N, C-alpha and C positions, 0 to 999 in steps of 0.2 A: 727420721729414720723410716718410720712406717710408710710415710708418703712416698719416699724414694723406692721402697720395696714394692709398693703397689704400682708405681709407674713402670718399674722394671718388668713386673709380671704382665702389665697391660701391653707393653712394647713387645715382649716375647710372644704373647698370644696373637698380636696383630701382625707382626712381621716374620717371626721365626716359625711359629707353629704351622702356618699354611705351607711353608716350604718343606717342613718335615713330613706333613701329611701327603704332599705331592710325591715325595721320594718313596714313602711307604706304599702309596697306591700303585706306583709303577713297578717297584722292585720286589715287593713281598708276595709270595704265594698266599692263597686264601687260608691255608692251614696255619701258617705262621701269623697271619693277621689275627685270626681267631685266638691263637695262643696269647697274643699281646693283650687281649681283653682281660686276661686273668692276672696280669702283672700287678695292677693296682686299680682302685676305683677311679682315680684321676685319669689314668690312661684310658680306661674303659669309657669314661664319660666323654673324653675328647675324641676318641676314635668313632664312637657311635654318632657323635654330633656332626660328622662329615659324610654326607650322603654319597660323595664321589668315591668313597672307599668300598661301597657296598653295591656296586652296579653289576658285579659278576658273580655267578654261582658256578663253580667248577667241580663237578663230581665225576669226571671222566675216570673210568676204570676202577671206581670205588665200589665196595660192597655196601649192601643195605641202602642203595642210592635213593630208592623210592621214599623210604621213611625220612632219610636225611633231607630230601628236597622239600617235603611237606613241612618238616620241622623248621627248616631255615626260612621258608616263605611265610611262616606264621610269626616271625620276629619283626618288630617295627622297622629295624634297620634295613630290611630288604624290601621295603614297600615300593622302591623305585628301580628294582633290578632290571637291567637291559639285556644281559647276555647269560644264557643258561647252557652249560655244556654237560651232557650226559653220555658222551661218546664211550661206547663199550662199558658203560656202568652196569653193575650187576644188581639183581634183586629190584628191578623196577618193572611194574606191570600196569595194566589198565586201571586196576583198583587204586593204585597210588595217584594216578592222574585224575581219577574221579574224586578222590579225597581232596586233591589240590583245588579242583573246581569248586567243591562244596565248602571248604574251610578257608581258603585263602586265595580265591580266584582274582580278587582285586590286586593282589601283589604282582600279577604278571601282565597287568594292563599296559606297562611301558616296555615290555620285552620286545627287542628288535631281532635278536639272534637266538635260535633254538636248534641245538645239535642233539639229535637222537640216533646218531650213527651206531649201528650194531646193537641197538636195544630190541632184540628179537622177540621179546614177550609183549611188545606194544602192538596193538592191532588198529584197525580202522576206528574202532570205538574210542581207543585211547587218544588218537589224534584229534578226534572230535572234542574230547574232554579238555585236553591241554591247550587247544587253540581257541576255545570258545571265548576266552577273555583276552586273547592276544591280537587285538585289532591293529596294533602298530608293528606287527612282525614283518621283517624285511628279508631275513635269511633263514631258510628252513632246510635242514639236512637230515635224511633218514636212510642213509646208505645201508645196504645189506639187510633188508628186512623183507622176508618173503611172505609175511602175513598181511602186509599193506596191499590194498587193491584200489580199484577206482573209487570205491566208497570213501576211503581215507582221503583221497585227493579232493573229492567232493566236499568233505568236511573242511578241508584246508581252505579251499577257495571261497566257501561260504562264510568262513569266519575271519579270514585274513586277506584284505584287499590290496595290500601294499608290497607283496613279496616281489623282490627283484633278483634273488639268488636262490635257486632250487636244486637240490641234489637228491635224485631218486636212484642213484647208482645201485644196481643189484636188486632192485624191487621187481622181481620177475613176474609179479601178478598184475602189474599195471598195464593197461592196454591203450589203444588209440582213444578210448573214451577219456582217459586221464589227460592226454595231450590236447584233446578238444577243450576240456575244462580249463586247462592252463592257457591255451591260446585265446580263449574268449575272455578270461578274467585277468590275465597278467600280460597285457600288451606292452608294458614297460619292462618286461623281464630282461635282465642283462646277462645272467649266467644260468645255464641249464646243463645238468649232467644226467644222462639217461643210459649210462654204461650198463650193458648186459640186461636191459629191459627187453627181453627177447620176444615179447608178445606185441611189440610196436611194429607197425608196417609203414609203408610209404604214405598212406592216408593220414596217419597221425602226425608224422614228421612234416608233411606238407602244410598242415594247419599251423604248426609252429613257425615254419619258414615264412608263411604269408603274413601272419598277424603279429609275430614277435620281432619286429624289425629292429629293435634296440639291442638285440643280443650282441655281446662282444666276446662271449665264451660259450662254446658248444662242444660237449663231450659225447661222442657216439662210439666210444671204444667197445670193441668186441660185439658189434652189431653187423652181421654179415648179410642180412636178408634184404636190406634196402636195394632198390634198383638204381641204375645209373641216372635215370630220369629224376629221381629224388635228389641225388647228389648235385645234379645240375642246378636245382633250385636253391641250393645254398648260396648262390650268387646274389640272392635277394638281400642277404644280410650285409649291408654295406659298412656296418660298424664292427664287423667281426674281427677279433684280434687273435683269439685262441681257437683252434679246431683240432680235435682228435678223431681220426678216422681209422685207427688201428684195426686191421682185419676187414676192411671194406673190400671184399673180394670182387664186387661188381663194379667198382669204380674204374672207369676207362679214362683214356687220355682226353677224350672230349669232355667228360665230366670234370676232370681236373682243370681243363682250360676254362670252364665256366667258373669254377671256384676261384680261379686266378683273378677274377673280377673283384674279389674282396681285397682291395688294395691295401687295407690296413692290417692284414694278417702279419703277426710277428712270430707265431708259434704254430707249426703244423706237423702232425704225426701221421705219416703214411706207411707205417710199419705193416708189412704183409699185404699191401695193396698190389697184388701180384699182376694185375693187368696193365699197370703203368709202365710206360717206356720213356725214352728220351723226349719224345714229342710232348708228352704231358708236362714233364719237368721243365722243359724250355719255356713253355707257355706260362708255367707258374713263376719262373724266375723273371720273366718279362713283365708280369702283372703285379707281383708282390715283392716290391723292391725294398721292403722294410723287414724282411724275414730275419729273425734272430735264432730261431730253433727250427731244424728240419730233420725228420727221420725218414730215410728211405730203406730202412732195415728190411732185408729179405726180398728186395725187388731185383730180380735177375735181369730185367729188361732195360736197365739204365746203364750207361757207359760214361766214359770221360766226357762225352759231349754234354751230358747233364751238368757235370762238374764245371766245365768251361762256361756254360750259360749262367750258372749260379755265381761264379766268380765275376762274370761281366756285369751282372745286375745287382747282386746282393753282397758284394765283398765288404761294403762299408758297414754292414749291420750284422752279418751272420757270425754267431759265436759258437754254435753247437751244430754239428752235422754228423749224422749217423748213417754210414753206408755199409754197415756190417752185413755181409751176405750178398752184396752187390758185386758179383764176380767179374762184371765188365769194367769195373773201376780199378785201375792199377795202383800199386803201392806208391807212396810218395814220402820223402823225408819231411821232417818238421819244417825245415827252411822252405822247401818247395810248397808246402801247404800254406805257410804264412805269406808267401808271395801271392797265392791265389786268394787267400782270406786273411787279411791282416788282423782282424778282430777275433779270429778263431781261438777258443780256449779248450774245446773238446771236439776231437775228431775220432770216430770209431770206424775201423775198416776191417774187412775180413782177414783172418789169419791164414 
């Protein structure tokens, strides 16, 4: 009897327990997982013994996040954590990141993703502290932080050499010097978001376009100071799939014709690119035949001629088309639109 019981337990541990742990790791939020630890010593022991359950620390929108982070990383089960999310977390400052470095810096050696979006009390110094042990970091995001400057980016590139996804959206104090550092150190960069980084000029963007040729996503939303010459050099990014140029007031038809050489583009936002006319959109349609998303919102210089060109070249792929405010494009019924764009699921037109 005892032998049969032991064999049953061994079989359960070998075959059933891994399946249970896989389900737990995929479906349970961190808070629920931690609550499970309190159910029984047996459950605690089995959960803690599975490293795959403790690869993520998610404190987004939580209070007292700084102390929570240091306390968690001090626990043995988080020694191999790979993803840390502090998006809009409260009560996290440079001092907490200094404590992390001094008390449990080794716990972040395997971190690949670090999200500090909205953590406005973190400065350049804090970035230096938190990245000093993150040599394997690949994804770094610090959206909406006006304290971060070129010094913070210097700390990042000095400490983390493998970054391929970088979000600096809303970091209004970074300048061309930051883009120079990024271009020189992250030539394998794949995603870059510099939305509303208003101190950046053509010079900084040029360095990115020349050296970061692997980019497949570039977000230049709400940056109206670039010249048409800079936009033309976007054509260097032959792998580009996503491009946001919302508010690019200096973009001309000639500039858009150059961008049309990025033949892999699937998503393009041209909202409020007010200099664009049918000429530019026709060139775009002829060059980028894999477009799935296109916004021409607010562009009064485009007419049905643009719609016809897009239908002729992109009808097999285009699913979302926004021509709200394009007063030169006439209304059409749903059936008429589907004849032009059979894959269309979202079409926005002026009222």
